[in-house]
C-alpha positions as CSV (number, residue, x, y, z in Angstrom):
1,M,172.9,87.7,-168.3
2,F,173.5,84.1,-169.1
3,G,177.0,83.8,-170.4
4,V,178.2,81.1,-172.8
5,D,179.6,79.1,-169.8
6,Q,176.2,79.3,-168.1
7,G,174.1,78.0,-170.9
8,F,172.9,74.4,-171.1
9,A,174.3,72.3,-173.9
10,S,173.7,74.3,-177.1
11,G,172.3,77.3,-175.3
12,S,175.1,79.9,-176.2
13,S,174.2,83.2,-177.8
14,K,175.6,81.9,-181.1
15,N,173.8,78.6,-181.1
16,I,170.4,79.1,-179.6
17,A,167.8,76.8,-181.0
18,T,165.0,78.6,-182.9
19,R,161.4,78.6,-181.9
20,R,159.1,76.0,-183.5
21,N,156.3,77.2,-185.8
22,F,153.2,76.3,-183.7
23,L,150.6,78.0,-185.8
24,K,150.9,76.5,-189.3
25,S,147.3,77.1,-190.1
26,G,146.8,80.3,-188.1
27,V,144.9,80.9,-184.9
28,A,141.2,81.4,-185.0
29,A,139.8,84.7,-183.8
30,A,138.5,84.4,-180.2
31,S,136.4,86.6,-178.0
32,A,136.7,90.4,-177.9
33,G,139.9,91.9,-176.7
34,F,142.2,89.6,-178.6
35,I,140.5,89.2,-182.0
36,S,142.6,91.7,-183.8
37,A,145.9,90.5,-182.4
38,R,145.2,86.8,-183.1
39,S,144.0,87.4,-186.7
40,E,147.4,88.8,-187.5
41,V,149.1,85.4,-187.0
42,A,150.2,84.2,-190.4
43,A,150.0,80.7,-191.7
44,H,153.8,80.4,-191.3
45,Q,155.0,82.3,-188.2
46,P,158.6,83.4,-188.5
47,L,160.9,81.3,-186.4
48,R,162.5,83.0,-183.4
49,A,165.3,82.3,-181.0
50,V,164.7,82.0,-177.3
51,L,166.9,83.2,-174.5
52,A,169.2,81.0,-172.4
53,P,168.9,78.8,-170.4
54,Y,166.1,77.7,-172.7
55,T,167.0,76.3,-176.1
56,K,163.4,76.1,-177.4
57,P,159.9,77.2,-176.4
58,T,159.8,75.5,-173.1
59,L,157.1,73.5,-171.3
60,I,157.4,73.5,-167.5
61,A,155.0,71.1,-165.7
62,H,153.7,73.1,-162.8
63,R,153.8,70.9,-159.7
64,G,154.0,68.0,-162.2
65,S,151.0,67.2,-164.3
66,S,148.9,68.7,-161.6
67,W,145.6,68.8,-163.5
68,D,145.4,65.1,-164.0
69,A,147.3,63.9,-160.9
70,P,147.8,65.1,-157.3
71,E,150.3,67.9,-157.3
72,H,153.8,67.2,-156.1
73,T,153.5,63.4,-156.1
74,L,155.6,61.0,-158.0
75,A,152.5,60.2,-160.0
76,A,152.2,63.8,-161.1
77,Y,155.9,64.0,-162.0
78,E,155.9,60.7,-163.9
79,L,152.8,61.8,-165.9
80,A,154.5,65.1,-166.7
81,I,157.4,63.2,-168.3
82,K,155.0,61.1,-170.3
83,Q,153.2,64.3,-171.5
84,G,156.5,65.7,-172.8
85,A,157.5,68.2,-170.1
86,D,160.9,69.9,-170.7
87,F,161.2,70.8,-167.0
88,V,159.3,69.6,-164.0
89,E,158.7,71.9,-161.0
90,P,159.1,70.8,-157.4
91,D,158.2,73.4,-154.7
92,L,160.4,72.8,-151.7
93,Q,159.7,72.7,-148.0
94,L,161.9,71.6,-145.1
95,T,160.9,68.9,-142.5
96,K,161.7,69.2,-138.8
97,D,164.8,67.0,-139.4
98,G,166.0,69.2,-142.2
99,V,165.0,67.2,-145.3
100,L,163.8,68.9,-148.4
101,V,160.3,67.6,-149.5
102,C,158.2,68.5,-152.5
103,L,155.1,70.4,-151.4
104,H,153.5,73.7,-152.3
105,D,152.2,74.8,-149.0
106,T,154.1,75.4,-145.8
107,T,151.4,73.3,-144.0
108,L,150.2,69.8,-144.7
109,E,146.4,69.9,-144.3
110,R,145.3,70.9,-147.8
111,T,146.9,68.0,-149.7
112,T,147.3,65.3,-147.1
113,N,145.3,63.5,-144.4
114,V,147.4,64.9,-141.6
115,A,144.4,66.0,-139.6
116,Q,143.3,62.4,-139.4
117,V,146.7,60.9,-138.7
118,F,147.9,63.6,-136.3
119,P,144.7,65.3,-135.0
120,D,146.4,67.0,-132.1
121,R,149.5,68.3,-133.7
122,F,148.0,71.5,-135.1
123,V,148.7,75.1,-134.4
124,E,146.1,77.8,-134.6
125,I,146.8,80.6,-137.2
126,K,144.2,83.3,-137.5
127,G,141.6,81.0,-135.9
128,K,142.3,78.1,-138.3
129,K,144.0,74.8,-137.5
130,K,147.3,74.3,-139.4
131,W,149.9,71.5,-139.5
132,P,153.3,73.1,-140.4
133,V,155.7,71.0,-142.4
134,A,158.5,72.1,-140.1
135,D,156.8,70.6,-137.1
136,F,157.0,67.0,-138.5
137,S,159.9,64.7,-139.2
138,L,160.3,63.1,-142.6
139,S,159.2,59.7,-141.3
140,E,156.0,61.2,-140.0
141,I,155.2,63.1,-143.2
142,Q,155.7,60.0,-145.3
143,M,153.0,58.2,-143.3
144,L,150.5,60.6,-144.8
145,D,148.2,60.0,-147.8
146,A,149.0,62.8,-150.3
147,G,146.8,61.5,-153.1
148,S,143.2,60.8,-151.9
149,W,142.3,64.5,-151.8
150,K,142.6,64.5,-155.6
151,D,141.0,61.2,-156.5
152,A,140.5,57.8,-154.7
153,K,142.6,56.1,-157.4
154,F,145.7,58.0,-156.0
155,A,145.1,56.8,-152.4
156,G,148.4,56.1,-150.7
157,A,150.5,58.5,-152.7
158,R,153.2,60.0,-150.5
159,V,154.9,63.4,-150.2
160,P,158.2,62.8,-152.0
161,T,161.6,64.0,-150.9
162,F,163.5,66.2,-153.3
163,Q,165.9,63.4,-153.7
164,Q,163.1,61.0,-154.7
165,M,162.0,63.5,-157.3
166,I,165.5,63.9,-158.7
167,D,165.8,60.1,-158.9
168,L,162.6,59.9,-161.0
169,I,163.3,62.9,-163.3
170,R,167.1,62.6,-163.8
171,G,168.0,62.2,-167.5
172,K,164.4,62.6,-168.6
173,A,163.8,66.4,-168.2
174,G,165.1,69.4,-166.4
175,I,164.3,70.3,-162.8
176,I,163.2,73.8,-161.7
177,P,162.9,73.8,-157.9
178,E,161.4,76.8,-156.0
179,T,162.7,77.8,-152.7
180,K,159.3,78.2,-151.1
181,A,158.9,80.6,-148.1
182,P,162.5,80.4,-147.2
183,E,162.1,83.1,-144.6
184,V,159.7,80.9,-142.7
185,Y,162.4,78.3,-142.2
186,G,165.0,81.0,-141.6
187,S,163.0,82.2,-138.6
188,R,163.3,78.6,-137.2
189,G,167.1,78.6,-137.7
190,M,166.9,76.4,-140.9
191,N,168.7,77.2,-144.1
192,M,166.8,76.2,-147.2
193,E,169.4,77.5,-149.6
194,K,172.2,75.5,-147.9
195,A,170.0,72.4,-148.0
196,L,169.2,72.8,-151.7
197,T,172.8,73.5,-152.6
198,E,173.9,70.3,-150.8
199,V,171.4,68.1,-152.5
200,L,172.3,69.5,-156.0
201,K,176.0,69.1,-155.3
202,S,175.6,65.5,-154.1
203,N,173.8,64.7,-157.3
204,H,176.3,66.6,-159.5
205,L,173.5,69.0,-160.6
206,D,175.1,72.1,-159.1
207,A,176.6,73.4,-162.4
208,P,175.4,73.5,-166.0
209,A,178.5,71.6,-167.2
210,T,177.7,68.6,-164.9
211,A,174.0,68.8,-165.3
212,S,173.6,68.9,-169.1
213,K,171.3,65.8,-169.2
214,T,169.2,67.1,-166.3
215,P,169.5,70.9,-166.4
216,V,168.5,72.8,-163.3
217,I,167.1,76.3,-162.9
218,I,166.2,77.6,-159.4
219,Q,163.3,80.0,-158.9
220,S,162.0,82.0,-156.0
221,F,159.7,84.9,-155.0
222,S,162.5,85.8,-152.5
223,S,165.3,88.0,-153.9
224,T,167.1,87.4,-150.6
225,S,167.0,83.7,-151.3
226,L,168.4,84.1,-154.8
227,E,171.1,86.4,-153.5
228,A,172.1,83.9,-150.8
229,L,172.3,81.1,-153.4
230,R,174.5,83.1,-155.7
231,N,176.7,85.0,-153.2
232,Q,176.9,82.8,-150.1
233,H,176.6,79.3,-151.6
234,G,178.3,79.8,-155.0
235,C,175.3,78.7,-157.0
236,K,176.2,78.3,-160.7
237,V,172.9,77.3,-162.1
238,P,170.6,79.9,-163.6
239,L,168.3,81.8,-161.2
240,V,164.8,83.1,-162.0
241,Y,162.9,85.7,-160.0
242,L,159.1,85.2,-159.6
243,F,156.8,88.1,-159.1
244,S,153.2,89.2,-159.6
245,D,153.3,93.0,-159.1
246,D,153.9,95.7,-161.8
247,S,157.7,95.4,-161.9
248,Y,158.1,95.9,-165.6
249,A,160.1,99.1,-166.1
250,K,163.5,98.4,-167.7
251,E,165.4,100.0,-164.8
252,T,163.5,97.8,-162.3
253,L,164.4,94.7,-164.4
254,A,168.0,95.9,-164.5
255,A,168.0,95.9,-160.7
256,M,166.6,92.3,-160.7
257,K,169.5,91.3,-162.9
258,K,171.9,91.7,-160.0
259,F,170.4,88.6,-158.4
260,A,168.6,86.8,-161.2
261,D,169.3,85.6,-164.7
262,G,165.7,85.6,-165.8
263,I,162.3,86.8,-164.7
264,A,159.0,85.0,-164.1
265,P,156.0,87.4,-164.0
266,N,152.5,86.1,-163.9
267,K,150.1,86.3,-166.8
268,A,148.3,89.3,-165.6
269,V,151.5,91.4,-165.5
270,V,152.5,90.4,-169.0
271,L,149.1,91.1,-170.5
272,K,149.0,94.5,-168.8
273,H,152.6,95.4,-169.6
274,P,153.7,93.4,-172.7
275,D,156.7,95.6,-173.0
276,I,158.2,93.7,-170.1
277,I,159.2,91.0,-172.5
278,E,161.2,93.3,-174.8
279,N,162.7,95.1,-171.8
280,A,163.9,91.8,-170.2
281,H,165.2,90.4,-173.5
282,S,167.2,93.6,-174.1
283,L,168.9,92.9,-170.8
284,G,169.6,89.3,-171.7
285,M,167.0,88.0,-169.3
286,S,164.7,85.2,-170.2
287,V,160.9,85.5,-169.6
288,T,159.0,82.6,-168.0
289,V,155.3,83.1,-167.3
290,W,152.9,81.4,-164.9
291,T,150.4,79.7,-164.6
292,F,148.4,78.3,-167.5
293,R,145.6,76.0,-166.5
294,A,142.3,74.7,-167.9
295,G,139.3,76.6,-166.7
296,Q,141.3,79.8,-166.0
297,T,142.0,81.1,-169.5
298,G,140.2,84.5,-169.4
299,T,139.0,85.4,-172.9
300,F,140.9,82.5,-174.6
301,K,138.9,79.5,-175.8
302,S,141.4,77.0,-174.3
303,V,144.6,76.7,-172.3
304,R,146.3,75.6,-175.5
305,E,145.3,78.7,-177.4
306,E,146.3,80.9,-174.4
307,M,149.8,79.3,-174.4
308,Q,150.0,79.8,-178.2
309,Y,149.3,83.5,-177.8
310,F,152.0,84.0,-175.1
311,L,154.6,82.0,-177.0
312,N,154.0,83.1,-180.5
313,M,152.5,86.6,-180.3
314,L,154.2,87.9,-177.1
315,H,157.4,85.8,-177.5
316,V,157.9,84.6,-174.0
317,D,160.5,81.9,-173.6
318,A,158.8,79.4,-171.3
319,V,155.4,78.7,-169.6
320,F,154.4,77.0,-166.4
321,T,151.2,74.9,-166.9
322,D,149.1,72.4,-165.0
323,N,148.2,70.9,-168.4
324,P,151.4,69.7,-170.0
325,D,149.5,67.6,-172.5
326,Q,147.9,70.9,-173.9
327,F,151.3,72.5,-174.7
328,P,151.1,73.7,-178.4
329,R,153.5,71.8,-180.6
330,D,154.2,71.4,-184.3
């Protein structure tokens, strides 16, 4: 559980900021399956506290503003700030020379022109050509175009280092890095948790007390990674465990609490097992849900309405979204 000394700024259990009333005029009934639930939203939804480390219903820009700009580029991160993100998410990978860079995939070909710049540097994985991040130095990676795949107007965008991301975001929003596939790097003798700890420490972002203007939360699908951060590297910032399976029983969440301060299930898990929210909250664990994006809203009319439902009806604490500009506000 987040203790008082672990909360950010005014995030103690006695001084948690209350939720904003997003639905002043109610939510219109949508397609079948949610009509009844949505029609119950009153014109003035009761205000509700959120769990630490969050101090209000929280907007996390997933890979930056990744609907409008190429994911994990400085352009996407800068736009996320302009669109009001509370936290910006960098997925982390490690270069051959041990530098943390912001990239979702462990390989470079989906979001860069690596196949054109380094056509012979691939490996075959299940019959497909792949260019692993860990096979390239930072200087080589920063030669690549990481923007044209999204739109020609972003041509020349580079893969940023984690340090470059911090320099851009510091003082403007929180940062919620993910240790991405840390076991892949561990098999190469590389230590992502150590690298992350060192960068946070060098930037004085390794503890809530020193990072109040740029709060940090670390997330991972790897329980081993979170355990290593807390137990081997003395991590003091909050840790959040990502998952997409049916881990919702209270006893299962209690086991997660041994290595994480909050949980981050995907939308499908929460809709199937909404009691996961109450179970987590009763253990003092925050609930962050992923990922909300336009065009993938199920029975909801819009991504804004979908986020409203999760925040105001299901009472989750934070959401990851590709569309920060659609986050429901007062």
